[in-house]
HTML snippet that shows the backbone in 3Dmol.js (N, CA, C, O; Angstrom):
<script src="https://3Dmol.org/build/3Dmol-min.js"></script>
<div id="view" style="width:600px;height:400px;position:relative"></div>
<script>
const pdb = `
ATOM      1  N   UNK A   1       0.739  -1.618   0.307  1.00  0.00           N
ATOM      2  CA  UNK A   1       0.112   0.039   0.281  1.00  0.00           C
ATOM      3  C   UNK A   1       0.968   1.313   0.107  1.00  0.00           C
ATOM      4  O   UNK A   1       2.003   1.398   0.768  1.00  0.00           O
ATOM      5  N   UNK A   2       0.565   2.459  -0.857  1.00  0.00           N
ATOM      6  CA  UNK A   2       1.648   3.368  -1.105  1.00  0.00           C
ATOM      7  C   UNK A   2       0.968   4.342  -0.706  1.00  0.00           C
ATOM      8  O   UNK A   2      -0.142   4.416  -1.233  1.00  0.00           O
ATOM      9  N   UNK A   3       1.384   5.636   0.518  1.00  0.00           N
ATOM     10  CA  UNK A   3       0.815   6.175   0.852  1.00  0.00           C
ATOM     11  C   UNK A   3       1.310   7.210   0.282  1.00  0.00           C
ATOM     12  O   UNK A   3       2.304   6.954  -0.397  1.00  0.00           O
ATOM     13  N   UNK A   4       0.961   8.381   0.304  1.00  0.00           N
ATOM     14  CA  UNK A   4       1.440   9.727  -0.353  1.00  0.00           C
ATOM     15  C   UNK A   4       1.991  10.479   0.911  1.00  0.00           C
ATOM     16  O   UNK A   4       2.169  10.028   2.042  1.00  0.00           O
ATOM     17  N   UNK A   5       2.147  11.359   0.571  1.00  0.00           N
ATOM     18  CA  UNK A   5       3.029  12.515   1.710  1.00  0.00           C
ATOM     19  C   UNK A   5       1.517  13.196   2.651  1.00  0.00           C
ATOM     20  O   UNK A   5       1.390  13.274   3.873  1.00  0.00           O
ATOM     21  N   UNK A   6       0.605  13.578   1.656  1.00  0.00           N
ATOM     22  CA  UNK A   6      -0.516  14.109   2.261  1.00  0.00           C
ATOM     23  C   UNK A   6      -1.078  13.090   2.878  1.00  0.00           C
ATOM     24  O   UNK A   6      -0.695  13.254   4.036  1.00  0.00           O
ATOM     25  N   UNK A   7      -1.750  12.123   2.864  1.00  0.00           N
ATOM     26  CA  UNK A   7      -2.050  10.956   3.768  1.00  0.00           C
ATOM     27  C   UNK A   7      -1.360  10.645   5.572  1.00  0.00           C
ATOM     28  O   UNK A   7      -1.846  10.539   6.699  1.00  0.00           O
ATOM     29  N   UNK A   8       0.225  10.591   4.851  1.00  0.00           N
ATOM     30  CA  UNK A   8       0.815  10.249   6.056  1.00  0.00           C
ATOM     31  C   UNK A   8       0.604  11.889   6.868  1.00  0.00           C
ATOM     32  O   UNK A   8       0.114  11.706   7.982  1.00  0.00           O
ATOM     33  N   UNK A   9       0.813  13.152   6.624  1.00  0.00           N
ATOM     34  CA  UNK A   9       0.744  14.459   7.057  1.00  0.00           C
ATOM     35  C   UNK A   9      -0.922  14.102   7.877  1.00  0.00           C
ATOM     36  O   UNK A   9      -1.116  14.250   9.083  1.00  0.00           O
ATOM     37  N   UNK A  10      -1.904  13.647   6.937  1.00  0.00           N
ATOM     38  CA  UNK A  10      -3.148  13.497   7.942  1.00  0.00           C
ATOM     39  C   UNK A  10      -3.140  12.747   8.898  1.00  0.00           C
ATOM     40  O   UNK A  10      -3.504  13.236   9.967  1.00  0.00           O
ATOM     41  N   UNK A  11      -2.644  11.011   8.865  1.00  0.00           N
ATOM     42  CA  UNK A  11      -2.523  10.257   9.619  1.00  0.00           C
ATOM     43  C   UNK A  11      -1.544  11.078  11.004  1.00  0.00           C
ATOM     44  O   UNK A  11      -2.114  11.118  12.094  1.00  0.00           O
ATOM     45  N   UNK A  12      -0.103  11.701  10.899  1.00  0.00           N
ATOM     46  CA  UNK A  12       0.172  12.539  12.021  1.00  0.00           C
ATOM     47  C   UNK A  12      -0.709  13.129  12.801  1.00  0.00           C
ATOM     48  O   UNK A  12      -1.074  12.784  13.925  1.00  0.00           O
ATOM     49  N   UNK A  13      -1.234  14.567  11.789  1.00  0.00           N
ATOM     50  CA  UNK A  13      -2.245  14.990  12.960  1.00  0.00           C
ATOM     51  C   UNK A  13      -3.334  14.496  13.768  1.00  0.00           C
ATOM     52  O   UNK A  13      -3.651  15.051  14.820  1.00  0.00           O
ATOM     53  N   UNK A  14      -4.016  13.306  13.242  1.00  0.00           N
ATOM     54  CA  UNK A  14      -5.118  12.619  13.655  1.00  0.00           C
ATOM     55  C   UNK A  14      -4.101  12.144  15.047  1.00  0.00           C
ATOM     56  O   UNK A  14      -4.097  12.701  16.145  1.00  0.00           O
ATOM     57  N   UNK A  15      -3.296  10.995  14.634  1.00  0.00           N
ATOM     58  CA  UNK A  15      -2.515  10.740  15.743  1.00  0.00           C
ATOM     59  C   UNK A  15      -1.817  11.875  16.587  1.00  0.00           C
ATOM     60  O   UNK A  15      -1.488  11.375  17.662  1.00  0.00           O
ATOM     61  N   UNK A  16      -1.554  12.853  16.543  1.00  0.00           N
ATOM     62  CA  UNK A  16      -0.774  13.851  17.405  1.00  0.00           C
ATOM     63  C   UNK A  16      -2.545  14.558  18.167  1.00  0.00           C
ATOM     64  O   UNK A  16      -2.386  15.095  19.262  1.00  0.00           O
ATOM     65  N   UNK A  17      -3.745  14.551  17.740  1.00  0.00           N
ATOM     66  CA  UNK A  17      -5.004  14.822  18.291  1.00  0.00           C
ATOM     67  C   UNK A  17      -5.404  13.599  19.280  1.00  0.00           C
ATOM     68  O   UNK A  17      -6.048  13.729  20.321  1.00  0.00           O
ATOM     69  N   UNK A  18      -4.977  12.581  18.836  1.00  0.00           N
ATOM     70  CA  UNK A  18      -5.520  11.864  19.757  1.00  0.00           C
ATOM     71  C   UNK A  18      -4.664  11.508  20.928  1.00  0.00           C
ATOM     72  O   UNK A  18      -5.198  11.270  22.011  1.00  0.00           O
ATOM     73  N   UNK A  19      -2.990  11.443  20.733  1.00  0.00           N
ATOM     74  CA  UNK A  19      -2.535  11.751  21.717  1.00  0.00           C
ATOM     75  C   UNK A  19      -2.586  12.978  23.113  1.00  0.00           C
ATOM     76  O   UNK A  19      -2.196  12.802  24.268  1.00  0.00           O
ATOM     77  N   UNK A  20      -3.286  14.369  22.424  1.00  0.00           N
ATOM     78  CA  UNK A  20      -3.700  15.272  22.784  1.00  0.00           C
ATOM     79  C   UNK A  20      -4.399  14.928  24.026  1.00  0.00           C
ATOM     80  O   UNK A  20      -4.142  15.112  25.216  1.00  0.00           O
ATOM     81  N   UNK A  21      -5.440  14.328  23.336  1.00  0.00           N
ATOM     82  CA  UNK A  21      -6.541  14.042  24.314  1.00  0.00           C
ATOM     83  C   UNK A  21      -6.611  13.171  25.105  1.00  0.00           C
ATOM     84  O   UNK A  21      -7.447  13.188  26.008  1.00  0.00           O
ATOM     85  N   UNK A  22      -5.518  11.963  24.897  1.00  0.00           N
ATOM     86  CA  UNK A  22      -5.382  11.001  26.076  1.00  0.00           C
ATOM     87  C   UNK A  22      -4.861  11.660  27.049  1.00  0.00           C
ATOM     88  O   UNK A  22      -5.227  11.464  28.208  1.00  0.00           O
ATOM     89  N   UNK A  23      -3.748  12.712  26.664  1.00  0.00           N
ATOM     90  CA  UNK A  23      -2.849  13.250  28.056  1.00  0.00           C
ATOM     91  C   UNK A  23      -3.430  14.390  29.148  1.00  0.00           C
ATOM     92  O   UNK A  23      -3.094  14.750  30.276  1.00  0.00           O
ATOM     93  N   UNK A  24      -4.476  14.755  28.205  1.00  0.00           N
ATOM     94  CA  UNK A  24      -4.967  15.865  28.378  1.00  0.00           C
ATOM     95  C   UNK A  24      -6.463  15.464  29.520  1.00  0.00           C
ATOM     96  O   UNK A  24      -6.886  16.176  30.431  1.00  0.00           O
ATOM     97  N   UNK A  25      -6.950  14.238  29.111  1.00  0.00           N
ATOM     98  CA  UNK A  25      -7.852  13.542  30.025  1.00  0.00           C
ATOM     99  C   UNK A  25      -7.109  13.091  31.564  1.00  0.00           C
ATOM    100  O   UNK A  25      -7.472  13.235  32.731  1.00  0.00           O
ATOM    101  N   UNK A  26      -5.969  12.518  30.959  1.00  0.00           N
ATOM    102  CA  UNK A  26      -5.020  11.926  32.080  1.00  0.00           C
ATOM    103  C   UNK A  26      -4.786  13.061  33.490  1.00  0.00           C
ATOM    104  O   UNK A  26      -4.954  12.804  34.683  1.00  0.00           O
ATOM    105  N   UNK A  27      -4.373  14.288  32.890  1.00  0.00           N
ATOM    106  CA  UNK A  27      -4.158  15.350  33.750  1.00  0.00           C
ATOM    107  C   UNK A  27      -5.790  15.686  34.181  1.00  0.00           C
ATOM    108  O   UNK A  27      -5.814  16.078  35.348  1.00  0.00           O
ATOM    109  N   UNK A  28      -6.665  15.658  33.785  1.00  0.00           N
ATOM    110  CA  UNK A  28      -8.031  15.945  34.307  1.00  0.00           C
ATOM    111  C   UNK A  28      -8.007  15.088  35.506  1.00  0.00           C
ATOM    112  O   UNK A  28      -7.940  15.600  36.623  1.00  0.00           O
ATOM    113  N   UNK A  29      -8.059  13.752  35.330  1.00  0.00           N
ATOM    114  CA  UNK A  29      -8.309  12.779  36.116  1.00  0.00           C
ATOM    115  C   UNK A  29      -7.162  13.145  37.442  1.00  0.00           C
ATOM    116  O   UNK A  29      -7.745  13.294  38.516  1.00  0.00           O
ATOM    117  N   UNK A  30      -6.341  13.232  37.476  1.00  0.00           N
ATOM    118  CA  UNK A  30      -5.321  13.587  38.508  1.00  0.00           C
ATOM    119  C   UNK A  30      -5.557  14.940  39.134  1.00  0.00           C
ATOM    120  O   UNK A  30      -5.236  15.108  40.311  1.00  0.00           O
ATOM    121  N   UNK A  31      -6.000  15.741  38.557  1.00  0.00           N
ATOM    122  CA  UNK A  31      -6.506  17.194  39.310  1.00  0.00           C
ATOM    123  C   UNK A  31      -7.881  16.344  39.917  1.00  0.00           C
ATOM    124  O   UNK A  31      -7.886  16.899  41.016  1.00  0.00           O
ATOM    125  N   UNK A  32      -8.653  15.715  39.962  1.00  0.00           N
ATOM    126  CA  UNK A  32     -10.118  15.524  39.989  1.00  0.00           C
ATOM    127  C   UNK A  32      -9.893  14.687  41.319  1.00  0.00           C
ATOM    128  O   UNK A  32     -10.861  14.776  42.074  1.00  0.00           O
ATOM    129  N   UNK A  33      -8.831  13.876  41.805  1.00  0.00           N
ATOM    130  CA  UNK A  33      -8.329  12.785  42.484  1.00  0.00           C
ATOM    131  C   UNK A  33      -7.863  13.228  44.033  1.00  0.00           C
ATOM    132  O   UNK A  33      -8.030  12.609  45.084  1.00  0.00           O
ATOM    133  N   UNK A  34      -7.335  14.289  43.838  1.00  0.00           N
ATOM    134  CA  UNK A  34      -6.661  15.004  44.778  1.00  0.00           C
ATOM    135  C   UNK A  34      -7.286  16.310  44.950  1.00  0.00           C
ATOM    136  O   UNK A  34      -6.740  17.304  44.470  1.00  0.00           O
ATOM    137  N   UNK A  35      -8.596  16.411  45.717  1.00  0.00           N
ATOM    138  CA  UNK A  35      -9.132  17.779  45.556  1.00  0.00           C
ATOM    139  C   UNK A  35      -9.019  18.941  46.625  1.00  0.00           C
ATOM    140  O   UNK A  35      -9.439  20.097  46.562  1.00  0.00           O
ATOM    141  N   UNK A  36      -8.350  18.310  47.591  1.00  0.00           N
ATOM    142  CA  UNK A  36      -8.081  19.457  49.021  1.00  0.00           C
ATOM    143  C   UNK A  36      -6.332  18.800  49.358  1.00  0.00           C
ATOM    144  O   UNK A  36      -5.604  17.814  49.246  1.00  0.00           O
ATOM    145  N   UNK A  37      -6.391  19.887  49.724  1.00  0.00           N
ATOM    146  CA  UNK A  37      -4.853  20.122  50.711  1.00  0.00           C
ATOM    147  C   UNK A  37      -4.951  19.031  51.758  1.00  0.00           C
ATOM    148  O   UNK A  37      -4.020  18.225  51.793  1.00  0.00           O
ATOM    149  N   UNK A  38      -6.097  18.873  52.742  1.00  0.00           N
ATOM    150  CA  UNK A  38      -5.972  17.737  53.924  1.00  0.00           C
ATOM    151  C   UNK A  38      -6.088  16.561  53.175  1.00  0.00           C
ATOM    152  O   UNK A  38      -5.720  15.694  53.968  1.00  0.00           O
ATOM    153  N   UNK A  39      -6.495  15.795  51.702  1.00  0.00           N
ATOM    154  CA  UNK A  39      -6.331  14.762  51.044  1.00  0.00           C
ATOM    155  C   UNK A  39      -4.507  14.406  50.803  1.00  0.00           C
ATOM    156  O   UNK A  39      -3.883  13.393  51.120  1.00  0.00           O
ATOM    157  N   UNK A  40      -4.054  15.592  50.171  1.00  0.00           N
ATOM    158  CA  UNK A  40      -2.891  15.067  49.875  1.00  0.00           C
ATOM    159  C   UNK A  40      -2.068  15.013  50.825  1.00  0.00           C
ATOM    160  O   UNK A  40      -1.292  14.058  50.844  1.00  0.00           O
ATOM    161  N   UNK A  41      -2.001  16.093  51.954  1.00  0.00           N
ATOM    162  CA  UNK A  41      -1.830  15.764  53.069  1.00  0.00           C
ATOM    163  C   UNK A  41      -1.997  14.131  53.959  1.00  0.00           C
ATOM    164  O   UNK A  41      -1.053  13.507  54.443  1.00  0.00           O
ATOM    165  N   UNK A  42      -3.145  13.803  53.981  1.00  0.00           N
ATOM    166  CA  UNK A  42      -3.109  12.059  54.725  1.00  0.00           C
ATOM    167  C   UNK A  42      -2.531  11.119  53.595  1.00  0.00           C
ATOM    168  O   UNK A  42      -1.722  10.258  53.939  1.00  0.00           O
ATOM    169  N   UNK A  43      -2.944  11.243  52.089  1.00  0.00           N
ATOM    170  CA  UNK A  43      -1.722  10.190  51.376  1.00  0.00           C
ATOM    171  C   UNK A  43      -0.609  10.182  51.572  1.00  0.00           C
ATOM    172  O   UNK A  43       0.143   9.207  51.595  1.00  0.00           O
ATOM    173  N   UNK A  44      -0.310  11.559  51.780  1.00  0.00           N
ATOM    174  CA  UNK A  44       1.572  11.656  52.351  1.00  0.00           C
ATOM    175  C   UNK A  44       1.914  10.831  53.437  1.00  0.00           C
ATOM    176  O   UNK A  44       2.752   9.930  53.397  1.00  0.00           O
ATOM    177  N   UNK A  45       0.971  11.298  54.796  1.00  0.00           N
ATOM    178  CA  UNK A  45       1.210  10.773  55.831  1.00  0.00           C
ATOM    179  C   UNK A  45       0.744   9.207  56.327  1.00  0.00           C
ATOM    180  O   UNK A  45       1.046   8.747  57.428  1.00  0.00           O
ATOM    181  N   UNK A  46       0.089   8.610  55.479  1.00  0.00           N
ATOM    182  CA  UNK A  46      -0.758   7.578  56.119  1.00  0.00           C
ATOM    183  C   UNK A  46       0.442   6.577  56.380  1.00  0.00           C
ATOM    184  O   UNK A  46       0.588   6.124  57.515  1.00  0.00           O
ATOM    185  N   UNK A  47       1.336   6.211  55.318  1.00  0.00           N
ATOM    186  CA  UNK A  47       2.510   5.252  55.902  1.00  0.00           C
ATOM    187  C   UNK A  47       3.200   5.692  57.184  1.00  0.00           C
ATOM    188  O   UNK A  47       3.450   4.764  57.953  1.00  0.00           O
ATOM    189  N   UNK A  48       3.486   6.656  57.498  1.00  0.00           N
ATOM    190  CA  UNK A  48       4.146   7.005  58.416  1.00  0.00           C
ATOM    191  C   UNK A  48       3.589   7.159  59.872  1.00  0.00           C
ATOM    192  O   UNK A  48       4.271   7.028  60.889  1.00  0.00           O
ATOM    193  N   UNK A  49       2.347   7.436  59.829  1.00  0.00           N
ATOM    194  CA  UNK A  49       1.652   7.513  61.266  1.00  0.00           C
ATOM    195  C   UNK A  49       1.071   6.004  61.473  1.00  0.00           C
ATOM    196  O   UNK A  49       0.512   5.588  62.488  1.00  0.00           O
ATOM    197  N   UNK A  50       1.369   5.189  60.119  1.00  0.00           N
ATOM    198  CA  UNK A  50       1.110   3.664  60.679  1.00  0.00           C
ATOM    199  C   UNK A  50       1.991   2.904  61.068  1.00  0.00           C
ATOM    200  O   UNK A  50       1.766   1.749  61.429  1.00  0.00           O
ATOM    201  N   UNK A  51       3.204   3.485  61.049  1.00  0.00           N
ATOM    202  CA  UNK A  51       4.342   2.758  61.326  1.00  0.00           C
ATOM    203  C   UNK A  51       4.573   3.621  62.808  1.00  0.00           C
ATOM    204  O   UNK A  51       5.432   3.266  63.616  1.00  0.00           O
ATOM    205  N   UNK A  52       3.982   4.401  62.957  1.00  0.00           N
ATOM    206  CA  UNK A  52       4.401   5.175  64.418  1.00  0.00           C
ATOM    207  C   UNK A  52       3.686   4.651  65.203  1.00  0.00           C
ATOM    208  O   UNK A  52       4.327   4.433  66.231  1.00  0.00           O
ATOM    209  N   UNK A  53       2.182   4.163  65.311  1.00  0.00           N
ATOM    210  CA  UNK A  53       0.998   3.347  65.840  1.00  0.00           C
ATOM    211  C   UNK A  53       1.799   2.082  66.332  1.00  0.00           C
ATOM    212  O   UNK A  53       1.950   1.614  67.460  1.00  0.00           O
ATOM    213  N   UNK A  54       2.294   1.664  65.003  1.00  0.00           N
ATOM    214  CA  UNK A  54       2.657  -0.056  65.417  1.00  0.00           C
ATOM    215  C   UNK A  54       3.660   0.124  66.298  1.00  0.00           C
ATOM    216  O   UNK A  54       3.666  -0.658  67.248  1.00  0.00           O
ATOM    217  N   UNK A  55       4.761   1.179  66.231  1.00  0.00           N
ATOM    218  CA  UNK A  55       5.761   1.346  67.070  1.00  0.00           C
ATOM    219  C   UNK A  55       5.158   1.349  68.511  1.00  0.00           C
ATOM    220  O   UNK A  55       5.603   0.527  69.313  1.00  0.00           O
ATOM    221  N   UNK A  56       4.220   2.178  68.878  1.00  0.00           N
ATOM    222  CA  UNK A  56       4.102   2.836  69.956  1.00  0.00           C
ATOM    223  C   UNK A  56       3.406   1.657  70.559  1.00  0.00           C
ATOM    224  O   UNK A  56       3.775   1.396  71.705  1.00  0.00           O
ATOM    225  N   UNK A  57       2.238   0.680  69.911  1.00  0.00           N
ATOM    226  CA  UNK A  57       2.254  -0.627  70.279  1.00  0.00           C
ATOM    227  C   UNK A  57       2.775  -1.761  70.332  1.00  0.00           C
ATOM    228  O   UNK A  57       2.165  -2.682  70.876  1.00  0.00           O
ATOM    229  N   UNK A  58       3.933  -1.930  69.816  1.00  0.00           N
ATOM    230  CA  UNK A  58       5.093  -2.730  70.243  1.00  0.00           C
ATOM    231  C   UNK A  58       5.480  -2.561  71.531  1.00  0.00           C
ATOM    232  O   UNK A  58       5.330  -3.369  72.447  1.00  0.00           O
ATOM    233  N   UNK A  59       6.198  -1.028  71.597  1.00  0.00           N
ATOM    234  CA  UNK A  59       6.901  -0.736  72.554  1.00  0.00           C
ATOM    235  C   UNK A  59       5.613  -0.930  74.067  1.00  0.00           C
ATOM    236  O   UNK A  59       6.037  -1.471  75.087  1.00  0.00           O
ATOM    237  N   UNK A  60       4.767  -0.651  74.040  1.00  0.00           N
ATOM    238  CA  UNK A  60       3.739  -0.828  74.933  1.00  0.00           C
ATOM    239  C   UNK A  60       3.540  -2.189  75.339  1.00  0.00           C
ATOM    240  O   UNK A  60       3.347  -2.465  76.523  1.00  0.00           O
ATOM    241  N   UNK A  61       3.581  -3.269  74.217  1.00  0.00           N
ATOM    242  CA  UNK A  61       3.151  -4.603  74.828  1.00  0.00           C
ATOM    243  C   UNK A  61       4.007  -5.450  74.050  1.00  0.00           C
ATOM    244  O   UNK A  61       4.118  -6.449  74.760  1.00  0.00           O
ATOM    245  N   UNK A  62       4.468  -5.580  73.334  1.00  0.00           N
ATOM    246  CA  UNK A  62       5.459  -6.391  73.068  1.00  0.00           C
ATOM    247  C   UNK A  62       4.973  -7.182  72.285  1.00  0.00           C
ATOM    248  O   UNK A  62       5.583  -8.239  72.124  1.00  0.00           O
ATOM    249  N   UNK A  63       3.699  -6.947  71.520  1.00  0.00           N
ATOM    250  CA  UNK A  63       2.999  -8.043  70.323  1.00  0.00           C
ATOM    251  C   UNK A  63       3.250  -7.099  69.180  1.00  0.00           C
ATOM    252  O   UNK A  63       2.881  -5.927  69.105  1.00  0.00           O
ATOM    253  N   UNK A  64       4.151  -8.018  68.023  1.00  0.00           N
ATOM    254  CA  UNK A  64       4.482  -7.665  67.090  1.00  0.00           C
ATOM    255  C   UNK A  64       3.606  -7.942  65.858  1.00  0.00           C
ATOM    256  O   UNK A  64       4.076  -8.043  64.725  1.00  0.00           O
ATOM    257  N   UNK A  65       2.095  -8.076  66.202  1.00  0.00           N
ATOM    258  CA  UNK A  65       0.730  -8.693  65.501  1.00  0.00           C
ATOM    259  C   UNK A  65      -0.301  -7.574  65.534  1.00  0.00           C
ATOM    260  O   UNK A  65      -1.458  -7.926  65.766  1.00  0.00           O
ATOM    261  N   UNK A  66      -0.083  -6.387  65.354  1.00  0.00           N
ATOM    262  CA  UNK A  66      -0.603  -5.771  65.295  1.00  0.00           C
ATOM    263  C   UNK A  66      -0.953  -4.935  64.029  1.00  0.00           C
ATOM    264  O   UNK A  66      -0.040  -4.619  63.265  1.00  0.00           O
ATOM    265  N   UNK A  67      -1.990  -4.636  63.824  1.00  0.00           N
ATOM    266  CA  UNK A  67      -2.636  -3.566  63.047  1.00  0.00           C
ATOM    267  C   UNK A  67      -3.275  -2.293  63.068  1.00  0.00           C
ATOM    268  O   UNK A  67      -4.503  -2.318  63.143  1.00  0.00           O
ATOM    269  N   UNK A  68      -2.578  -0.931  63.005  1.00  0.00           N
ATOM    270  CA  UNK A  68      -3.356   0.114  63.373  1.00  0.00           C
ATOM    271  C   UNK A  68      -5.004   0.100  62.746  1.00  0.00           C
ATOM    272  O   UNK A  68      -4.987   0.073  61.515  1.00  0.00           O
ATOM    273  N   UNK A  69      -5.821   0.106  63.089  1.00  0.00           N
ATOM    274  CA  UNK A  69      -7.302   0.603  62.804  1.00  0.00           C
ATOM    275  C   UNK A  69      -6.990   1.843  61.768  1.00  0.00           C
ATOM    276  O   UNK A  69      -6.142   2.618  62.209  1.00  0.00           O
ATOM    277  N   UNK A  70      -7.620   2.237  60.221  1.00  0.00           N
ATOM    278  CA  UNK A  70      -7.795   2.922  59.539  1.00  0.00           C
ATOM    279  C   UNK A  70      -8.447   4.217  60.536  1.00  0.00           C
ATOM    280  O   UNK A  70      -8.021   5.360  60.372  1.00  0.00           O
ATOM    281  N   UNK A  71      -9.416   3.944  61.480  1.00  0.00           N
ATOM    282  CA  UNK A  71      -9.815   4.954  61.805  1.00  0.00           C
ATOM    283  C   UNK A  71      -8.859   5.920  62.903  1.00  0.00           C
ATOM    284  O   UNK A  71      -8.915   7.147  62.992  1.00  0.00           O
ATOM    285  N   UNK A  72      -8.029   5.049  63.654  1.00  0.00           N
ATOM    286  CA  UNK A  72      -6.955   5.389  64.577  1.00  0.00           C
ATOM    287  C   UNK A  72      -5.905   6.326  63.291  1.00  0.00           C
ATOM    288  O   UNK A  72      -5.099   7.189  63.639  1.00  0.00           O
ATOM    289  N   UNK A  73      -6.052   6.079  62.373  1.00  0.00           N
ATOM    290  CA  UNK A  73      -4.477   6.381  61.712  1.00  0.00           C
ATOM    291  C   UNK A  73      -5.289   7.999  61.262  1.00  0.00           C
ATOM    292  O   UNK A  73      -4.686   9.071  61.301  1.00  0.00           O
ATOM    293  N   UNK A  74      -6.849   7.835  60.824  1.00  0.00           N
ATOM    294  CA  UNK A  74      -7.036   9.169  60.158  1.00  0.00           C
ATOM    295  C   UNK A  74      -7.218  10.298  61.458  1.00  0.00           C
ATOM    296  O   UNK A  74      -7.197  11.490  61.153  1.00  0.00           O
ATOM    297  N   UNK A  75      -7.406   9.890  62.988  1.00  0.00           N
ATOM    298  CA  UNK A  75      -7.684  10.352  64.079  1.00  0.00           C
ATOM    299  C   UNK A  75      -6.486  11.781  64.539  1.00  0.00           C
ATOM    300  O   UNK A  75      -6.484  12.974  64.840  1.00  0.00           O
ATOM    301  N   UNK A  76      -5.401  10.380  64.277  1.00  0.00           N
ATOM    302  CA  UNK A  76      -3.869  11.054  64.119  1.00  0.00           C
ATOM    303  C   UNK A  76      -3.671  11.885  63.043  1.00  0.00           C
ATOM    304  O   UNK A  76      -2.850  12.775  63.267  1.00  0.00           O
ATOM    305  N   UNK A  77      -4.064  11.880  62.163  1.00  0.00           N
ATOM    306  CA  UNK A  77      -3.613  12.582  61.109  1.00  0.00           C
ATOM    307  C   UNK A  77      -4.200  13.837  61.002  1.00  0.00           C
ATOM    308  O   UNK A  77      -3.569  14.748  60.464  1.00  0.00           O
ATOM    309  N   UNK A  78      -5.412  14.027  61.475  1.00  0.00           N
ATOM    310  CA  UNK A  78      -6.623  14.752  61.685  1.00  0.00           C
ATOM    311  C   UNK A  78      -5.840  15.869  63.029  1.00  0.00           C
ATOM    312  O   UNK A  78      -5.849  17.098  62.955  1.00  0.00           O
ATOM    313  N   UNK A  79      -5.403  15.311  63.833  1.00  0.00           N
ATOM    314  CA  UNK A  79      -4.880  15.877  64.807  1.00  0.00           C
ATOM    315  C   UNK A  79      -2.981  16.854  64.545  1.00  0.00           C
ATOM    316  O   UNK A  79      -2.332  17.756  65.075  1.00  0.00           O
ATOM    317  N   UNK A  80      -2.885  16.033  63.579  1.00  0.00           N
ATOM    318  CA  UNK A  80      -1.218  16.622  62.726  1.00  0.00           C
ATOM    319  C   UNK A  80      -2.034  17.850  61.674  1.00  0.00           C
ATOM    320  O   UNK A  80      -1.844  19.034  61.954  1.00  0.00           O
ATOM    321  N   UNK A  81      -2.646  17.604  60.858  1.00  0.00           N
ATOM    322  CA  UNK A  81      -3.403  18.881  60.024  1.00  0.00           C
ATOM    323  C   UNK A  81      -3.842  19.934  61.413  1.00  0.00           C
ATOM    324  O   UNK A  81      -3.697  21.152  61.308  1.00  0.00           O
ATOM    325  N   UNK A  82      -4.153  19.572  62.144  1.00  0.00           N
ATOM    326  CA  UNK A  82      -4.986  20.766  62.929  1.00  0.00           C
ATOM    327  C   UNK A  82      -3.677  21.850  63.799  1.00  0.00           C
ATOM    328  O   UNK A  82      -3.766  23.053  64.044  1.00  0.00           O
ATOM    329  N   UNK A  83      -2.263  20.681  64.182  1.00  0.00           N
ATOM    330  CA  UNK A  83      -1.490  21.440  64.788  1.00  0.00           C
ATOM    331  C   UNK A  83      -0.766  22.012  63.706  1.00  0.00           C
ATOM    332  O   UNK A  83       0.138  22.707  64.170  1.00  0.00           O
ATOM    333  N   UNK A  84      -0.772  22.018  62.585  1.00  0.00           N
ATOM    334  CA  UNK A  84       0.172  22.709  61.745  1.00  0.00           C
ATOM    335  C   UNK A  84      -0.061  24.442  61.191  1.00  0.00           C
ATOM    336  O   UNK A  84      -1.186  24.905  61.008  1.00  0.00           O
ATOM    337  N   UNK A  85       0.725  24.932  61.063  1.00  0.00           N
ATOM    338  CA  UNK A  85       0.204  26.781  61.081  1.00  0.00           C
ATOM    339  C   UNK A  85      -0.835  26.677  59.872  1.00  0.00           C
ATOM    340  O   UNK A  85      -1.414  25.708  59.382  1.00  0.00           O
ATOM    341  N   UNK A  86      -0.852  28.137  59.555  1.00  0.00           N
ATOM    342  CA  UNK A  86      -1.979  28.099  58.091  1.00  0.00           C
ATOM    343  C   UNK A  86      -1.229  28.177  57.096  1.00  0.00           C
ATOM    344  O   UNK A  86      -1.786  27.831  56.054  1.00  0.00           O
ATOM    345  N   UNK A  87       0.269  28.631  56.954  1.00  0.00           N
ATOM    346  CA  UNK A  87       1.374  28.642  56.118  1.00  0.00           C
ATOM    347  C   UNK A  87       1.611  27.712  55.640  1.00  0.00           C
ATOM    348  O   UNK A  87       2.124  27.767  54.523  1.00  0.00           O
ATOM    349  N   UNK A  88       1.295  26.142  56.389  1.00  0.00           N
ATOM    350  CA  UNK A  88       2.173  24.724  56.402  1.00  0.00           C
ATOM    351  C   UNK A  88       0.971  24.651  55.331  1.00  0.00           C
ATOM    352  O   UNK A  88       1.084  24.418  54.127  1.00  0.00           O
ATOM    353  N   UNK A  89      -0.041  24.872  55.955  1.00  0.00           N
ATOM    354  CA  UNK A  89      -1.616  24.375  55.227  1.00  0.00           C
ATOM    355  C   UNK A  89      -1.929  24.844  53.644  1.00  0.00           C
ATOM    356  O   UNK A  89      -2.658  24.291  52.820  1.00  0.00           O
ATOM    357  N   UNK A  90      -0.943  26.324  53.486  1.00  0.00           N
ATOM    358  CA  UNK A  90      -1.239  26.468  52.429  1.00  0.00           C
ATOM    359  C   UNK A  90      -0.857  26.175  51.072  1.00  0.00           C
ATOM    360  O   UNK A  90      -1.385  26.277  49.964  1.00  0.00           O
ATOM    361  N   UNK A  91       0.965  25.513  51.847  1.00  0.00           N
ATOM    362  CA  UNK A  91       1.610  24.748  50.876  1.00  0.00           C
ATOM    363  C   UNK A  91       1.132  23.491  50.453  1.00  0.00           C
ATOM    364  O   UNK A  91       1.633  22.987  49.448  1.00  0.00           O
ATOM    365  N   UNK A  92      -0.049  22.725  51.268  1.00  0.00           N
ATOM    366  CA  UNK A  92      -0.488  21.619  50.735  1.00  0.00           C
ATOM    367  C   UNK A  92      -1.472  21.912  50.013  1.00  0.00           C
ATOM    368  O   UNK A  92      -1.565  21.090  49.101  1.00  0.00           O
ATOM    369  N   UNK A  93      -2.608  23.036  49.960  1.00  0.00           N
ATOM    370  CA  UNK A  93      -3.654  23.124  49.378  1.00  0.00           C
ATOM    371  C   UNK A  93      -3.199  23.707  47.926  1.00  0.00           C
ATOM    372  O   UNK A  93      -3.941  23.443  46.980  1.00  0.00           O
ATOM    373  N   UNK A  94      -1.754  24.663  47.632  1.00  0.00           N
ATOM    374  CA  UNK A  94      -1.797  24.941  46.287  1.00  0.00           C
ATOM    375  C   UNK A  94      -0.558  23.577  45.770  1.00  0.00           C
ATOM    376  O   UNK A  94      -0.261  23.430  44.585  1.00  0.00           O
TER     377      UNK A  94
END
`;
const viewer = $3Dmol.createViewer("view");
viewer.addModel(pdb, "pdb");
viewer.setStyle({}, {cartoon: {color: "spectrum"}});
viewer.zoomTo();
viewer.render();
</script>
């Protein structure tokens, strides 16, 4: 199948448009997935808080078979969020 330069150009233009559509839809999804500063803060600190709660429980009881409840993790993160200053919150919001 022989393609002319014009047909190749049209295919390239079409493919570039499709790539642009795909990339812009991914960007929109990312922006919607994290809608607030608290959510971003929460997602960042969940592993750290989980480890901290595990360590505190291990020191207190010696039991290494402990999984902190998600509600306890969120309570701890909420307390951390309330403890930071307004300027630090602005860092997470923007």
